N, C-alpha and C positions, 0 to 999 in steps of 0.2 A: 505495500500500501504505498501514495507517494506518499510525501507531506504535505503536502495540496488540496483544497479540493476539489475531490472528478469535474466539479462545475467549472471551474476556474480553468481546469485543463481543457477542458470541452470546447471551454470560448478562445481558449490561448488556440489552440489546431487551427479554430478559423482566421485569427489575426495571421497567424501561419501564411495561412493558405493566399489574405488579402499580402504578405510580403512575399510570394514563390511571385505575384502575379506583378508586383510593382521589380523585380529581378529578372522574369520573364518580358519585362517596355524597358530596360535597362536604364531601374530608378534603383536608388538605395533602395533596400528591400526591407522596408518596416511597412508594416501592416498592422491595424486595427480594428478592435470592433468595440461597438459602446451594445450594452444592454441592458433593459431595464423590465423588472419585475418578469424576469425569463424572456423575454421578447430581442432578439438583436432588433434594434433599431437605426442603426448606420451602422456599415463598413467603408473602409478607405486605405488607399494605402500611397503611399507617397507619388505626388504627381509634379517636384518641383522641377524637372525638366520639357516633363512637354507643355506647361504652362508656362514656361519662365518664370518661377516665379518662387523664391524661397523661404515663402510663408505657407507651404502647400506639402507642407508634412501632414503622412497620415494620420496624426490627431486631430488634426486642424480642418480637415476635411470632412474627418470623419462626426467632432462637433459640430459642426453650421448643419450639415444630414440629422444628425439626431434632434438637437433643435429643430430644426423644419418638421421633422415627424411626430416629434412629440407639442408643439407648440409652444413651445418656453423655454426664457434663456438658461432654466437653469435647470442642470441636470443632476440633481442630490439624492435622487433617488437611482442612480444612474451606476454601473462598472463602464469602466474604459479596459479594456485587453490591447493591452502594444506590445509589439514582438519586442522592440529596444528602448532603455530608461527614457523620461520625455524628456526635450531641452527646456531649457530654459522657458526659451515664447512657449510652449505648449502646455507645459506647465503651470503658467501662469495667467493662463488660456483657463484652463482644468479651474484653477484655484476663482477667476474671476465666474462663473461655471456655475461652482460650489458642486464640483465632481463627487458625487460621495464614496466613488474604488477608485482607486488607480493601481492593476495588477499589470505589471511587467517584465518580461523574460529575461534581456543581456542587459547588462550593469554597463553606462556609457560612463565611462571614466574623465574623458577628455568633453563632453556638453553634455551630460547629463546633468541634470536638475540635481540629485542630492546632494552634488560635489557644493552646493549652495546655500543647502541649506532645506529642510519643508515649508520655510515661512512666505512661497510665496502663494502657499496649497493652501485651500481654506481650512480653519482648526479641525473641520470633524471630517476630512477625508481620511480612509484609509490609504497606507499602502501597503502591498502586498510587490516582492518583489520574487526573483527567479522562475518562474514557472515555465517549462519548459525553454530555458537557456537554453542548456547545449544548443537548439534545432537553430535558436533566432543567430546565436553567436556561430552555429556555420554555415548560416546563409550570408553572411554578413561578414565574413573567410572567404568562403567562396567568389561573392560580388567582388570586393578591392585585390583578390589577389589577381583576378580576371585582366583586372582594368592598370597591374603593374606590368 
């Protein structure tokens, strides 16, 4: 039995599918899924290259889609599943949206928000890290190895 909730692994698998889609489109392979009340309300992957937009991170696209689906700018009853630790921009947006939980796979020591502290998140936001981290890390390594 894993140390993680099977539900977290299930939804992280869906985020990994999004990350693989990004990889196939020659985007940095990060995928995100937002779940609210047991239903996926948004899914996205990085689109910074296709859109020529440095803010087109998987999380940002998923936040917009979830807010539109739910008709609310607040996502306090939702969980963001993302394959790689969110950057400061995405964590800041998560804070403004008051996301209930963030579950991520691989840590990002260079650009991840955790090195800056969790102060940018809403105080009630729960963070779970390391869910299917190996799969997320391997996809990132494979992508960047091919770029070198």
